[in-house]
N, C-alpha and C positions, 0 to 999 in steps of 0.2 A: 448222782455218778456214775459216770462210766466203770463196766468192767469192761472186765482181759476178751469177754466173750465176744459182748459185745466190739469193744472196740476190732475185735478182728476181721468184722463182720461189715463198720466204717469201712477200715480201712480197704477193703477187701473190694471198695463197687466203689469208693473213690476216684477212681481212674475211669468215671462209665460213665460209656461215646451219648446218655440217655444225656440233652444238659439238665432235666431235669430230674431227675435222680441226680446229678452231679450235682447238682442244687440241692436242692436234699441233703444233700448228706454232708456237706464244705453246712450246712446251719446246725443242724447237725452237731460235729464237729466241735462251731464256738455258740451252741449255746452248750455239751458239755465244759467245755473250758471255763465257761460262766461260773455254774452249780461246785464244777470240781480245781480246786484248786488248787488239787494237790503231782507229781511230778508225771504221772504215766503216763495219759494221755497225749502229752510234751513227747517224755520220754517215747511212746511208739510213731507219733509220725516222724523225726530225727530218726530212728531209725530205717521205717521203711522209705526215707522220703530217699537217707542211705545203700541203698537197697534197688529201689527202682529207679529217682528221679523223678518220679513225681512232681506234677507242673500244681497238681489243687495242694501238697502237702507241703512243697515251697509256695505257692500263694497264703495257706498257715500257718503256717510259720512265719515268713514273713512278716505276718499283722501283727501276731501279738504285742500286747501286754500283760504286762503287775495283776500278777506277783506269776506272771508264766514267764516272765525275762528270764529271769535266778533259777529255775530249769529247761530253759535252752539254752542259757551260759556252759551250767557246769555240765550242761551234754555232750554243747562236741569241745567245751577243755575238754571233757574225756576220747572224746574222739581224735582227737590233735594228737594225743597220745602211740595214737597209734597207727604208721608209714602208710598202713594199705588204704587208709580212708583219712587222713592230712588232705587230701587234695580237694575230695567232691563235700568235704567237712570249712574247710575257703574257705567254697566255693559259697558254700548258707552260708557262714557267717557273711560273703561277699554281696550277697543278696536278702539280708539278713538292713544289717544296718546302710542300705541306698535306701530302701525308705518310710529310713527318720524318725528311728524310735523314741518313743516320748523319753523312752528310758534308754540314753545310746551315749549317759553321763556314766550309768553308772560300769560300761564297761571299763574304763583306770582306775577299777577299784573293783572291777573280778579277779581270779586265780585265769579266767584265758588271757589276757595281761599278758602273765611273763609265760605261759606259754603258748605267744604267740613269739615273741624276743628271744624265748630257750631257740626254741625252729628257726629265726631269723638267724642268728649266732651262729649255732649248727652250719649252717648252709657255708654265712657269711665267710666260716674259714678254707 
């Protein structure tokens, strides 16, 4: 299980220019995601991506599998409510959807869909 301190250390090395370090950190994230089914790691990755626009964080988030899809969609929905993060959050969602995740059918039932529709409705007036 990933501890908050360990997550911070992993995030700080996520964009390392050293290929070996990058591969090790990406593997560590994926291993932690397999072992830890809670939302903390996914939430930290989303926060980090929105702060840094990290391509490595985006790659990990774009390849998430169940049960982390719910955590990702919930966190994206949370950021959709904030005007300052709406555009990068939509960009993240677009990247994830373009990867055609196996859980894409769940989007139609997620609270995120209502947030997206509400956003479009406000923009179209």
